[in-house]
DSSP file (Angstrom, degrees, kcal/mol; ACC not computed):
  #  RESIDUE AA STRUCTURE BP1 BP2  ACC     N-H-->O    O-->H-N    N-H-->O    O-->H-N    TCO  KAPPA ALPHA  PHI   PSI    X-CA   Y-CA   Z-CA
    1    1 A X              0   0    0      0, 0.0     2,-0.2     0, 0.0     0, 0.0   0.000 360.0 360.0 360.0 136.0   94.4  -29.6   28.1
    2    2 A X        -     0   0    0      1,-0.1     2,-0.5     2,-0.0     0, 0.0  -0.525 360.0-130.2 -80.5 137.3   92.3  -26.7   29.6
    3    3 A X        -     0   0    0     -2,-0.2     2,-0.6     2,-0.0    -1,-0.1  -0.768  18.8-150.4 -85.6 122.1   92.4  -26.4   33.3
    4    4 A X        -     0   0    0     -2,-0.5     2,-0.3     0, 0.0    -2,-0.0  -0.843  11.2-133.2-100.2 125.1   89.0  -26.2   34.9
    5    5 A X        -     0   0    0     -2,-0.6     2,-0.3     1,-0.0    -2,-0.0  -0.584  21.9-154.6 -78.5 136.0   88.6  -24.2   38.1
    6    6 A X        -     0   0    0     -2,-0.3     2,-0.2     1,-0.0    -1,-0.0  -0.767  17.0-109.3-108.1 157.5   86.7  -25.9   40.7
    7    7 A X        -     0   0    0     -2,-0.3     2,-0.1     1,-0.1    38,-0.1  -0.468  28.2-118.0 -82.8 153.2   84.8  -24.4   43.6
    8    8 A X     >  -     0   0    0     -2,-0.2     4,-2.6     1,-0.1     5,-0.2  -0.405  31.8-106.8 -77.3 164.5   85.9  -24.5   47.2
    9    9 A X  H  > S+     0   0    0      1,-0.2     4,-2.5     2,-0.2     5,-0.2   0.875 123.3  54.0 -60.4 -37.0   83.6  -26.3   49.6
   10   10 A X  H  > S+     0   0    0      2,-0.2     4,-2.0     1,-0.2    -1,-0.2   0.928 108.4  48.4 -66.1 -44.8   82.7  -22.8   51.0
   11   11 A X  H  > S+     0   0    0      2,-0.2     4,-2.5     1,-0.2    -2,-0.2   0.917 112.0  49.4 -63.6 -44.6   81.7  -21.6   47.5
   12   12 A X  H  X S+     0   0    0     -4,-2.6     4,-2.4     1,-0.2    -1,-0.2   0.905 111.5  49.4 -57.4 -43.5   79.6  -24.7   46.9
   13   13 A X  H  X S+     0   0    0     -4,-2.5     4,-2.1     2,-0.2    -1,-0.2   0.854 111.3  48.6 -63.1 -36.1   77.9  -24.3   50.2
   14   14 A X  H  X S+     0   0    0     -4,-2.0     4,-2.5     2,-0.2    -2,-0.2   0.903 111.4  49.8 -71.0 -42.5   77.2  -20.6   49.5
   15   15 A X  H  X S+     0   0    0     -4,-2.5     4,-2.3     1,-0.2    -2,-0.2   0.924 112.8  47.1 -64.5 -43.3   75.7  -21.4   46.1
   16   16 A X  H  X S+     0   0    0     -4,-2.4     4,-2.6     1,-0.2     5,-0.2   0.910 113.6  48.5 -62.7 -42.1   73.5  -24.1   47.6
   17   17 A X  H  X S+     0   0    0     -4,-2.1     4,-2.1     2,-0.2    -1,-0.2   0.871 111.0  49.3 -63.1 -40.9   72.4  -21.8   50.4
   18   18 A X  H  X S+     0   0    0     -4,-2.5     4,-2.2     2,-0.2    -2,-0.2   0.895 113.4  47.9 -69.3 -39.2   71.6  -19.0   48.0
   19   19 A X  H  X S+     0   0    0     -4,-2.3     4,-2.3     2,-0.2    -2,-0.2   0.926 113.0  46.1 -65.6 -46.2   69.6  -21.4   45.7
   20   20 A X  H  X S+     0   0    0     -4,-2.6     4,-2.0     1,-0.2    -1,-0.2   0.901 113.2  51.0 -64.7 -39.1   67.6  -22.9   48.6
   21   21 A X  H  X S+     0   0    0     -4,-2.1     4,-1.6    -5,-0.2    -1,-0.2   0.902 110.5  47.8 -64.1 -42.3   66.9  -19.4   50.0
   22   22 A X  H  X S+     0   0    0     -4,-2.2     4,-1.5     1,-0.2    -2,-0.2   0.917 110.8  51.9 -67.2 -41.2   65.7  -18.0   46.6
   23   23 A X  H  X S+     0   0    0     -4,-2.3     4,-1.7     1,-0.2    -1,-0.2   0.871 107.2  53.2 -61.0 -37.2   63.4  -21.1   46.1
   24   24 A X  H  X S+     0   0    0     -4,-2.0     4,-0.6     1,-0.2    -1,-0.2   0.842 106.5  52.9 -66.5 -33.8   62.0  -20.5   49.5
   25   25 A X  H  < S+     0   0    0     -4,-1.6     4,-0.3     1,-0.2     3,-0.2   0.837 112.9  44.0 -67.7 -31.9   61.2  -16.9   48.6
   26   26 A X  H >X S+     0   0    0     -4,-1.5     4,-1.0     1,-0.2     3,-0.7   0.748  95.0  78.4 -85.8 -25.2   59.3  -18.1   45.5
   27   27 A X  H 3X S+     0   0    0     -4,-1.7     4,-3.0     1,-0.2     3,-0.3   0.821  84.7  59.9 -56.6 -38.2   57.4  -20.9   47.1
   28   28 A X  H 3X S+     0   0    0     -4,-0.6     4,-1.7     1,-0.2    -1,-0.2   0.885 102.4  53.5 -63.8 -34.1   54.7  -18.8   48.7
   29   29 A X  H <4 S+     0   0    0     -3,-0.7     4,-0.3    -4,-0.3    -1,-0.2   0.872 113.7  42.4 -63.7 -35.8   53.6  -17.4   45.3
   30   30 A X  H ><>S+     0   0    0     -4,-1.0     5,-2.2    -3,-0.3     3,-1.0   0.868 114.1  51.6 -74.8 -40.6   53.1  -21.0   44.0
   31   31 A X  H ><5S+     0   0    0     -4,-3.0     3,-1.8     1,-0.2    -2,-0.2   0.772  95.4  69.4 -70.9 -22.1   51.5  -22.1   47.2
   32   32 A X  T 3<5S+     0   0    0     -4,-1.7    -1,-0.2     1,-0.3    -2,-0.2   0.760 102.7  45.9 -64.9 -24.1   49.0  -19.3   47.1
   33   33 A X  T < 5S-     0   0    0     -3,-1.0    71,-0.8    -4,-0.3    -1,-0.3   0.229 130.5 -94.9-102.7  12.4   47.4  -21.0   44.0
   34   34 A X  T < 5S+     0   0    0     -3,-1.8    22,-2.4     1,-0.3    -3,-0.2   0.552  92.5 105.4  88.2   9.3   47.5  -24.5   45.8
   35   35 A X  E   < -A   55   0A   0     -5,-2.2     2,-0.3    20,-0.3    -1,-0.3  -0.325  52.5-147.5-106.0-166.4   50.8  -25.6   44.3
   36   36 A X  E     -A   54   0A   0     18,-1.2    18,-2.4    -2,-0.1     2,-0.5  -0.980   9.3-134.3-159.1 157.6   54.2  -26.1   45.5
   37   37 A X  E     -A   53   0A   0     -2,-0.3     2,-0.4    16,-0.2    16,-0.2  -0.976  22.4-170.3-123.0 126.3   57.8  -25.8   44.2
   38   38 A X  E     -A   52   0A   0     14,-2.6    14,-1.9    -2,-0.5     2,-0.6  -0.953  22.7-132.4-124.2 133.9   60.3  -28.5   45.0
   39   39 A X  E     +A   51   0A   0     -2,-0.4    12,-0.2    12,-0.2     3,-0.1  -0.740  27.6 175.6 -81.7 121.5   64.1  -28.6   44.4
   40   40 A X  E     -     0   0A   0     10,-2.7     2,-0.3    -2,-0.6    11,-0.2   0.872  59.7 -25.4 -94.9 -49.6   64.8  -32.1   42.8
   41   41 A X  E     -A   50   0A   0      9,-1.7     9,-3.3     2,-0.0    -1,-0.4  -0.992  56.5-174.8-160.5 160.1   68.5  -31.8   42.0
   42   42 A X  E     -A   49   0A   0     -2,-0.3     2,-0.3     7,-0.2     7,-0.2  -0.989  16.0-157.0-154.6 159.5   71.2  -29.3   41.4
   43   43 A X  E  >> -A   48   0A   0      5,-2.7     4,-1.9    -2,-0.3     5,-1.3  -0.847   8.2-166.6-140.0 104.7   74.9  -29.1   40.5
   44   44 A X  T  45S+     0   0    0     -2,-0.3    -1,-0.1     1,-0.2     5,-0.0   0.672  86.9  51.3 -70.0 -19.1   76.4  -25.8   41.6
   45   45 A X  T  45S+     0   0    0      1,-0.1    -1,-0.2     3,-0.1    -2,-0.0   0.896 116.5  37.7 -81.2 -42.8   79.5  -26.3   39.5
   46   46 A X  T  45S-     0   0    0      2,-0.1    -2,-0.2    -3,-0.0    -1,-0.1   0.652 106.6-126.1 -80.2 -16.7   77.8  -27.1   36.2
   47   47 A X  T  <5 +     0   0    0     -4,-1.9    37,-2.3     1,-0.3    36,-2.2   0.689  59.2 144.6  79.0  21.3   75.0  -24.5   37.0
   48   48 A X  E   < +Ab  43  84A   0     -5,-1.3    -5,-2.7    35,-0.2     2,-0.4  -0.770  23.8 179.4 -98.5 134.5   72.2  -27.0   36.5
   49   49 A X  E     -Ab  42  85A   0     35,-2.4    37,-2.9    -2,-0.4     2,-0.5  -0.999   9.0-164.6-134.1 133.6   69.1  -26.9   38.6
   50   50 A X  E     +Ab  41  86A   0     -9,-3.3   -10,-2.7    -2,-0.4    -9,-1.7  -0.977  14.0 173.6-120.3 129.3   66.0  -29.2   38.4
   51   51 A X  E     -Ab  39  87A   0     35,-2.3    37,-1.0    -2,-0.5     2,-0.4  -0.820  16.4-150.3-124.8 165.4   62.7  -28.3   40.0
   52   52 A X  E     -Ab  38  88A   0    -14,-1.9   -14,-2.6    -2,-0.3     2,-0.4  -1.000   9.5-139.6-139.8 137.2   59.3  -29.8   40.0
   53   53 A X  E     -Ab  37  89A   0     35,-2.9    37,-3.1    -2,-0.4     2,-0.2  -0.768  30.3-179.3 -89.7 142.0   55.8  -28.2   40.4
   54   54 A X  E >   +A   36   0A   0    -18,-2.4     3,-1.5    -2,-0.4   -18,-1.2  -0.730  37.1  20.6-131.7-179.9   53.4  -30.1   42.6
   55   55 A X  E >  S+A   35   0A   0      1,-0.3     3,-2.0   -20,-0.2   -20,-0.3  -0.383 125.7   6.1  65.8-132.2   49.8  -29.9   43.9
   56   56 A X  G >  S+     0   0    0    -22,-2.4     3,-1.6     1,-0.3     4,-0.4   0.677 116.8  79.8 -61.5 -18.3   47.4  -27.7   42.0
   57   57 A X  G X  S+     0   0    0     -3,-1.5     3,-0.7     1,-0.3    -1,-0.3   0.745  78.8  69.0 -61.0 -23.5   50.1  -27.2   39.3
   58   58 A X  G <  S+     0   0    0     -3,-2.0    -1,-0.3     1,-0.2    -2,-0.2   0.715 107.7  36.1 -71.9 -18.6   49.3  -30.5   37.8
   59   59 A X  G <  S+     0   0    0     -3,-1.6     2,-0.4    -4,-0.2    46,-0.3   0.337  93.5 113.6-111.5   6.4   46.0  -29.3   36.6
   60   60 A X    X   -     0   0    0     -3,-0.7     3,-1.1    -4,-0.4     4,-0.2  -0.651  59.0-147.6 -87.3 135.1   47.1  -25.7   35.7
   61   61 A X  T 3  S+     0   0    0     -2,-0.4     3,-0.2     1,-0.2    -1,-0.1   0.694  96.8  44.7 -69.9 -22.6   47.1  -24.6   32.1
   62   62 A X  T 3> S+     0   0    0     42,-0.2     4,-2.1     1,-0.2    -1,-0.2   0.113  73.2 114.7-113.1  24.6   50.1  -22.3   32.6
   63   63 A X  H <> S+     0   0    0     -3,-1.1     4,-2.1     1,-0.2    -1,-0.2   0.870  78.5  52.2 -61.1 -36.3   52.5  -24.5   34.7
   64   64 A X  H  > S+     0   0    0     -3,-0.2     4,-2.4     1,-0.2     5,-0.3   0.870 109.8  49.8 -72.8 -31.9   55.1  -24.7   31.9
   65   65 A X  H  >>S+     0   0    0      2,-0.2     4,-2.7     1,-0.2     5,-0.7   0.878 107.0  55.1 -66.5 -35.6   55.0  -20.9   31.7
   66   66 A X  I  X>S+     0   0    0     -4,-2.1     5,-2.7     3,-0.2     4,-0.8   0.892 111.3  44.9 -61.0 -41.3   55.5  -20.7   35.5
   67   67 A X  I  <>S+     0   0    0     -4,-2.1     5,-3.1     3,-0.2     6,-0.2   0.968 125.8  30.0 -67.9 -50.1   58.7  -22.9   35.1
   68   68 A X  I  <>S+     0   0    0     -4,-2.4     5,-0.8     3,-0.2    -2,-0.2   0.952 129.1  34.2 -80.2 -49.3   60.1  -21.0   32.2
   69   69 A X  I  <5S+     0   0    0     -4,-2.7    -3,-0.2    -5,-0.3    -1,-0.2   0.678 133.4  22.0 -83.5 -16.1   58.8  -17.5   32.6
   70   70 A X  I  X<S+     0   0    0     -4,-0.8     4,-2.7    -5,-0.7     5,-0.3   0.764 126.6  31.7-105.9 -75.3   58.9  -17.4   36.4
   71   71 A X  I  ><S+     0   0    0     -5,-2.7     4,-2.9     1,-0.2     5,-0.3   0.942 124.9  41.0 -58.9 -55.0   61.2  -19.9   38.1
   72   72 A X  I  ><S+     0   0    0     -5,-3.1     4,-2.8    -6,-0.2     5,-0.3   0.921 115.2  50.9 -64.1 -41.4   63.9  -20.1   35.4
   73   73 A X  H  ><S+     0   0    0     -5,-0.8     4,-2.0    -6,-0.2    -1,-0.2   0.915 114.5  44.5 -61.2 -45.0   63.9  -16.4   34.7
   74   74 A X  H  X S+     0   0    0     -4,-2.7     4,-2.1     2,-0.2     5,-0.3   0.945 115.7  46.1 -65.4 -50.2   64.2  -15.6   38.5
   75   75 A X  H  X S+     0   0    0     -4,-2.9     4,-1.8    -5,-0.3     7,-0.3   0.929 117.4  43.2 -62.9 -43.1   66.9  -18.3   39.2
   76   76 A X  H  < S+     0   0    0     -4,-2.8    -1,-0.2    -5,-0.3    -2,-0.2   0.859 116.2  49.8 -71.6 -35.5   69.0  -17.3   36.1
   77   77 A X  H  < S+     0   0    0     -4,-2.0    -1,-0.2    -5,-0.3    -2,-0.2   0.804 121.7  30.3 -75.0 -30.2   68.5  -13.5   36.9
   78   78 A X  H  < S+     0   0    0     -4,-2.1     2,-0.5     1,-0.2    -2,-0.2   0.626 119.4  51.1-107.0 -15.6   69.5  -13.6   40.6
   79   79 A X    ><  -     0   0    0     -4,-1.8     3,-2.4    -5,-0.3    -1,-0.2  -0.845  65.4-168.8-123.4  90.3   72.0  -16.5   40.6
   80   80 A X  T 3  S+     0   0    0     -2,-0.5    -1,-0.1     1,-0.3    -4,-0.1   0.737  83.7  62.4 -55.1 -28.4   74.6  -15.8   37.8
   81   81 A X  T 3  S+     0   0    0      2,-0.0     2,-0.6   -66,-0.0    -1,-0.3   0.616  79.8 100.4 -74.1 -13.8   76.1  -19.3   38.1
   82   82 A X    <   +     0   0    0     -3,-2.4   -34,-0.2    -7,-0.3   -35,-0.1  -0.659  38.1 159.6 -78.7 117.8   72.8  -20.9   37.1
   83   83 A X        +     0   0    0    -36,-2.2     2,-0.4    -2,-0.6   -35,-0.2   0.628  61.5  30.4-112.9 -22.0   73.0  -21.8   33.4
   84   84 A X  E     -b   48   0A   0    -37,-2.3   -35,-2.4     2,-0.0     2,-0.5  -0.984  55.0-173.8-147.3 129.2   70.3  -24.3   33.0
   85   85 A X  E     +b   49   0A   0     -2,-0.4     2,-0.3   -37,-0.2   -35,-0.2  -0.973  14.0 172.2-126.2 121.7   66.9  -24.9   34.7
   86   86 A X  E     +b   50   0A   0    -37,-2.9   -35,-2.3    -2,-0.5     2,-0.3  -0.784  11.6 129.4-119.9 164.8   64.9  -28.0   34.0
   87   87 A X  E     -b   51   0A   0     -2,-0.3     2,-0.3   -37,-0.2   -35,-0.2  -0.985  26.7-150.8 172.3-175.4   61.8  -29.3   35.5
   88   88 A X  E     -b   52   0A   0    -37,-1.0   -35,-2.9    -2,-0.3     2,-0.5  -0.879  30.6 -87.4-161.8-170.4   58.3  -30.6   35.2
   89   89 A X  E     -b   53   0A   0     -2,-0.3     2,-0.8   -37,-0.2   -35,-0.2  -0.964  34.0-122.8-120.8 130.0   55.1  -31.0   36.8
   90   90 A X        +     0   0    0    -37,-3.1     3,-0.4    -2,-0.5   -32,-0.2  -0.604  32.1 176.1 -72.4 108.3   54.2  -33.8   39.1
   91   91 A X        +     0   0    0     -2,-0.8    -1,-0.2     1,-0.2     4,-0.1   0.101  50.7 101.4-105.8  22.2   51.1  -35.3   37.5
   92   92 A X        +     0   0    0      2,-0.1     2,-0.2     3,-0.0    -1,-0.2   0.642  61.7  93.1 -76.5 -15.2   50.7  -38.2   39.9
   93   93 A X  S    S-     0   0    0     -3,-0.4     2,-0.1   -38,-0.1     5,-0.0  -0.564  91.2-100.4 -80.7 143.3   47.8  -36.4   41.7
   94   94 A X     >  -     0   0    0     -2,-0.2     4,-2.7     1,-0.1     3,-0.3  -0.396  29.4-125.3 -58.9 134.1   44.3  -37.0   40.6
   95   95 A X  H  > S+     0   0    0      1,-0.2     4,-2.4     2,-0.2     5,-0.2   0.868 109.7  48.3 -55.7 -43.1   43.1  -34.2   38.3
   96   96 A X  H  > S+     0   0    0      2,-0.2     4,-1.6     1,-0.2    -1,-0.2   0.880 112.9  49.3 -67.0 -36.9   39.9  -33.5   40.5
   97   97 A X  H  > S+     0   0    0     -3,-0.3     4,-0.6     2,-0.2    -2,-0.2   0.894 111.0  49.9 -64.4 -44.4   42.1  -33.4   43.6
   98   98 A X  H >X S+     0   0    0     -4,-2.7     3,-0.9     1,-0.2     4,-0.6   0.896 109.9  49.7 -61.5 -44.6   44.5  -31.1   42.0
   99   99 A X  H >< S+     0   0    0     -4,-2.4     3,-0.8     1,-0.2    -1,-0.2   0.865 105.0  58.4 -64.7 -36.1   41.8  -28.7   40.9
  100  100 A X  H 3< S+     0   0    0     -4,-1.6    -1,-0.2     1,-0.2    -2,-0.2   0.689  95.2  67.1 -69.8 -17.2   40.3  -28.6   44.4
  101  101 A X  H << S-     0   0    0     -3,-0.9     2,-0.3    -4,-0.6    -1,-0.2   0.808 115.3 -39.0 -76.4 -26.9   43.7  -27.3   45.8
  102  102 A X  S << S-     0   0    0     -3,-0.8     3,-0.2    -4,-0.6   -68,-0.2  -0.948  75.8 -58.5-173.9-166.7   43.5  -23.9   44.1
  103  103 A X  S >  S+     0   0    0     -2,-0.3     3,-1.7     1,-0.2   -69,-0.1   0.853  70.2 150.6 -68.0 -36.5   42.7  -21.7   41.1
  104  104 A X  T 3   +     0   0    0    -71,-0.8   -42,-0.2     1,-0.3    -1,-0.2  -0.158  69.1  15.0  49.4-110.4   45.0  -23.8   39.0
  105  105 A X  T 3  S+     0   0    0    -46,-0.3    -1,-0.3    -3,-0.2     2,-0.2   0.211  87.1 144.1 -84.5  14.7   43.8  -23.6   35.4
  106  106 A X    <   +     0   0    0     -3,-1.7     2,-0.4     1,-0.0    -3,-0.0  -0.404  21.9 178.4 -63.1 122.6   41.4  -20.7   35.9
  107  107 A X        -     0   0    0     -2,-0.2    -2,-0.1   -46,-0.0    -1,-0.0  -0.985  28.6-121.6-122.4 115.1   41.2  -18.5   32.9
  108  108 A X        -     0   0    0     -2,-0.4     2,-0.2     1,-0.1     0, 0.0  -0.217  26.4-118.7 -61.0 143.7   38.8  -15.5   33.0
  109  109 A X        -     0   0    0      1,-0.1     2,-0.2     2,-0.0    -1,-0.1  -0.535  25.8-116.7 -80.8 147.0   36.2  -15.3   30.3
  110  110 A X              0   0    0     -2,-0.2    -1,-0.1     1,-0.1     0, 0.0  -0.594 360.0 360.0 -78.9 148.4   36.2  -12.4   28.0
  111  111 A X              0   0    0     -2,-0.2    -1,-0.1     0, 0.0    -2,-0.0   0.464 360.0 360.0 -65.0 360.0   33.1  -10.2   28.2
């Protein structure tokens, strides 16, 4: 049977602190467009992180790209222990209310 190394309480606490700190650094960029980024769950030993986009993100055409191309890329790139990032968009907000919060789904027209 393979022996699995477990983290010390200090290592777990450090990983959690690093994760929360990095998410706080990313939140202003999402908030600038009327959305928000929320940490839903995490397992620092397994490397799994679950996040949710809220606010204007529910009406944004590129929210899945924000999750995969932005949030996941940054978390995996800066926290080597992160192996999986899952998430979604909180769609409980009314579409008109979501649109009113920010640019959201704005896509410029070609000339």
